[in-house]
C-alpha positions in Angstrom: 16.0 -3.3 21.6 14.1 -3.6 18.9 14.9 -2.1 15.4 12.0 0.1 14.1 10.9 -0.1 10.5 10.5 2.9 8.4 7.0 4.1 8.2 4.9 6.0 5.4 1.4 7.5 5.8 -1.7 6.7 4.1 -5.2 7.5 3.8 -8.4 7.2 1.6 -9.2 10.3 -0.8 -12.8 11.0 0.0 -13.9 12.3 -3.5 -12.9 8.9 -5.1 -12.1 6.6 -2.3 -8.7 6.0 -4.2 -5.8 4.9 -1.9 -2.9 7.9 -1.5 0.0 8.3 0.2 2.0 11.6 2.1 4.7 13.4 0.6 5.9 16.8 1.9 2.6 17.9 3.0 0.3 16.5 0.0 -1.2 13.3 -1.0 0.3 11.5 -3.9 -1.1 8.6 -5.7 1.8 6.0 -6.0 3.6 4.4 -2.8 6.7 4.9 -4.5 6.5 8.6 -5.0 5.7 8.9 -0.8 8.0 10.2 1.8 9.5 7.4 4.3 10.0 8.3 7.2 13.0 6.7 9.6 12.0 7.6 13.2 8.8 7.6 15.1 9.0 11.3 15.5 9.0 12.3 11.8 6.0 10.1 11.2 4.0 11.3 14.2 4.6 14.6 13.0 3.5 13.9 9.6 0.3 12.1 11.0 -0.6 15.1 12.7 -0.2 17.1 9.8 -2.5 15.1 8.0 -5.2 15.5 10.3 -5.7 19.3 8.1 -6.6 17.2 5.4 -9.3 15.2 7.1 -10.9 18.7 8.5 -10.5 20.2 4.9 -12.4 16.7 3.6 -9.9 15.7 1.6 -9.1 12.1 2.9 -10.3 10.1 5.6 -8.5 7.9 8.2 -4.7 8.6 7.9 -2.7 6.1 9.5 1.0 4.9 9.4 2.4 1.6 7.9 5.8 -0.1 8.6 8.0 -0.8 5.1 10.9 -2.7 4.4 13.4 -1.7 1.9 14.5 -4.6 -0.7 16.2 -4.8 -4.1 13.2 -3.8 -5.9 12.6 -0.6 -3.9 10.1 0.0 -0.7 8.0 -2.9 0.1 4.9 -2.7 2.3 5.2 -5.3 5.4 1.7 -6.3 5.7 -0.2 -7.9 3.0 -3.1 -5.5 3.7 -0.7 -2.4 2.4 0.4 -4.5 -0.7 -3.1 -4.9 -1.7 -4.1 -1.2 -1.0 -1.1 0.0 -3.0 -2.2 -2.4 -6.3 -6.1 -1.4 -6.4 -8.6 -3.7 -6.9 -8.0 -7.2 -6.5 -10.5 -8.9 -8.7 -9.5 -7.0 -11.9 -5.5 -6.1 -12.7 -7.0 -3.7 -15.7 -8.1 -1.2 -13.0 -6.3 0.8 -10.3 -2.7 1.1 -9.5 -1.6 -2.0 -11.3 -2.9 -0.5 -14.5 -1.3 2.5 -14.3 1.7 0.9 -13.3 2.3 2.6 -10.2 1.7 -0.6 -8.0 4.6 -2.1 -6.3 5.8 -5.2 -7.9 3.5 -8.3 -7.3 4.7 -10.8 -4.5 4.4 -14.5 -4.6 3.7 -16.0 -1.3 3.2 -19.6 -0.2 -0.6 -19.4 0.2 -0.5 -18.1 -3.4 1.1 -21.0 -4.9 -0.9 -23.6 -3.3 -3.9 -22.1 -4.3 -2.7 -22.1 -8.0 -1.8 -25.5 -7.7 -5.0 -26.5 -6.6 -6.7 -24.7 -9.2 -4.5 -26.2 -11.8 -5.5 -29.7 -10.5 -9.2 -28.6 -10.4 -9.0 -27.1 -14.3 -7.4 -30.5 -15.2 -10.6 -32.7 -13.6 -12.9 -34.3 -16.5 -16.4 -34.9 -15.7 
Protein backbone atom coordinates (compact mmCIF):
# COMPACT_ATOMS: atom_id res chain seq x y z
CA UNK A 1 0.00 0.00 0.00
CA UNK A 2 1.39 3.42 -1.00
CA UNK A 3 2.00 5.99 1.69
CA UNK A 4 0.03 9.15 1.04
CA UNK A 5 1.87 12.43 1.36
CA UNK A 6 0.33 15.36 3.22
CA UNK A 7 -1.33 17.91 0.96
CA UNK A 8 -1.89 21.66 0.87
CA UNK A 9 -4.37 23.80 -1.05
CA UNK A 10 -3.39 26.67 -3.32
CA UNK A 11 -5.01 29.08 -5.77
CA UNK A 12 -4.37 32.44 -7.41
CA UNK A 13 -5.94 35.55 -5.93
CA UNK A 14 -7.97 37.31 -8.63
CA UNK A 15 -7.29 40.89 -7.59
CA UNK A 16 -3.52 40.64 -8.19
CA UNK A 17 -2.79 37.10 -9.43
CA UNK A 18 -0.65 36.28 -6.40
CA UNK A 19 -0.32 32.68 -5.22
CA UNK A 20 -2.26 32.06 -2.01
CA UNK A 21 -2.71 29.11 0.37
CA UNK A 22 -5.65 27.84 2.44
CA UNK A 23 -5.76 28.24 6.20
CA UNK A 24 -8.89 27.64 8.26
CA UNK A 25 -11.29 28.77 5.55
CA UNK A 26 -9.28 31.79 4.41
CA UNK A 27 -6.40 32.51 2.05
CA UNK A 28 -2.90 33.41 3.29
CA UNK A 29 0.17 34.52 1.34
CA UNK A 30 2.86 32.28 2.84
CA UNK A 31 3.14 28.54 2.30
CA UNK A 32 4.41 28.18 5.87
CA UNK A 33 1.22 29.69 7.28
CA UNK A 34 -1.15 27.32 5.47
CA UNK A 35 -2.99 24.21 6.62
CA UNK A 36 -1.50 20.80 5.92
CA UNK A 37 -3.98 18.00 5.32
CA UNK A 38 -2.91 14.60 6.56
CA UNK A 39 -5.82 12.70 5.02
CA UNK A 40 -7.44 12.67 1.62
CA UNK A 41 -10.81 13.40 3.25
CA UNK A 42 -9.54 16.58 4.95
CA UNK A 43 -7.96 17.76 1.70
CA UNK A 44 -11.08 17.14 -0.38
CA UNK A 45 -13.26 18.91 2.20
CA UNK A 46 -11.02 21.99 2.06
CA UNK A 47 -11.04 21.92 -1.75
CA UNK A 48 -14.84 21.80 -1.73
CA UNK A 49 -14.98 24.74 0.72
CA UNK A 50 -12.55 26.69 -1.46
CA UNK A 51 -15.11 26.64 -4.27
CA UNK A 52 -17.00 29.32 -2.29
CA UNK A 53 -14.01 31.63 -2.88
CA UNK A 54 -14.20 30.87 -6.59
CA UNK A 55 -17.92 31.69 -6.65
CA UNK A 56 -17.19 34.96 -4.79
CA UNK A 57 -14.51 35.86 -7.39
CA UNK A 58 -11.73 35.90 -4.78
CA UNK A 59 -9.53 33.18 -6.28
CA UNK A 60 -9.23 31.07 -9.38
CA UNK A 61 -8.19 27.45 -9.91
CA UNK A 62 -7.81 26.06 -6.37
CA UNK A 63 -6.06 22.69 -6.29
CA UNK A 64 -4.25 20.35 -3.92
CA UNK A 65 -0.55 19.53 -4.05
CA UNK A 66 1.73 17.14 -2.16
CA UNK A 67 4.24 18.31 0.44
CA UNK A 68 7.01 16.61 2.37
CA UNK A 69 8.16 17.40 5.90
CA UNK A 70 11.89 18.19 6.00
CA UNK A 71 14.14 19.53 8.77
CA UNK A 72 13.74 23.08 7.36
CA UNK A 73 9.95 22.72 7.33
CA UNK A 74 7.40 21.83 4.70
CA UNK A 75 8.62 21.46 1.15
CA UNK A 76 6.43 21.05 -1.93
CA UNK A 77 7.20 17.81 -3.74
CA UNK A 78 6.99 19.27 -7.25
CA UNK A 79 9.27 21.93 -8.67
CA UNK A 80 6.26 23.87 -9.94
CA UNK A 81 5.03 24.45 -6.39
CA UNK A 82 8.50 25.51 -5.20
CA UNK A 83 8.53 28.17 -7.91
CA UNK A 84 4.97 29.30 -7.12
CA UNK A 85 5.83 29.54 -3.41
CA UNK A 86 8.87 31.75 -4.08
CA UNK A 87 7.40 34.20 -6.55
CA UNK A 88 8.80 35.41 -9.86
CA UNK A 89 11.93 33.55 -10.95
CA UNK A 90 13.31 36.42 -13.00
CA UNK A 91 13.99 38.84 -10.13
CA UNK A 92 14.76 37.83 -6.56
CA UNK A 93 13.87 41.33 -5.35
CA UNK A 94 10.19 40.71 -6.12
CA UNK A 95 7.56 38.34 -4.82
CA UNK A 96 7.59 36.10 -1.81
CA UNK A 97 11.37 35.63 -1.82
CA UNK A 98 11.80 39.41 -1.47
CA UNK A 99 9.25 39.46 1.36
CA UNK A 100 11.06 36.63 3.19
CA UNK A 101 8.10 34.24 3.13
CA UNK A 102 9.34 31.83 0.46
CA UNK A 103 10.60 28.34 1.30
CA UNK A 104 14.39 27.96 1.49
CA UNK A 105 15.94 27.61 -1.98
CA UNK A 106 16.71 24.14 -3.24
CA UNK A 107 19.71 23.43 -5.45
CA UNK A 108 19.05 20.66 -7.93
CA UNK A 109 21.45 18.75 -10.14
CA UNK A 110 20.23 20.62 -13.22
CA UNK A 111 20.94 23.94 -11.49
CA UNK A 112 24.47 22.81 -10.68
CA UNK A 113 25.10 21.82 -14.31
CA UNK A 114 23.74 25.14 -15.54
CA UNK A 115 25.86 27.04 -13.03
CA UNK A 116 29.04 25.26 -14.14
CA UNK A 117 28.21 25.96 -17.81
CA UNK A 118 27.66 29.63 -17.03
CA UNK A 119 30.96 29.78 -15.14
CA UNK A 120 32.74 28.24 -18.14
CA UNK A 121 31.09 30.74 -20.49
CA UNK A 122 32.12 33.61 -18.19
CA UNK A 123 35.77 32.58 -18.49
CA UNK A 124 35.78 32.62 -22.28
CA UNK A 125 37.69 35.45 -23.92
CA UNK A 126 37.56 36.37 -27.55
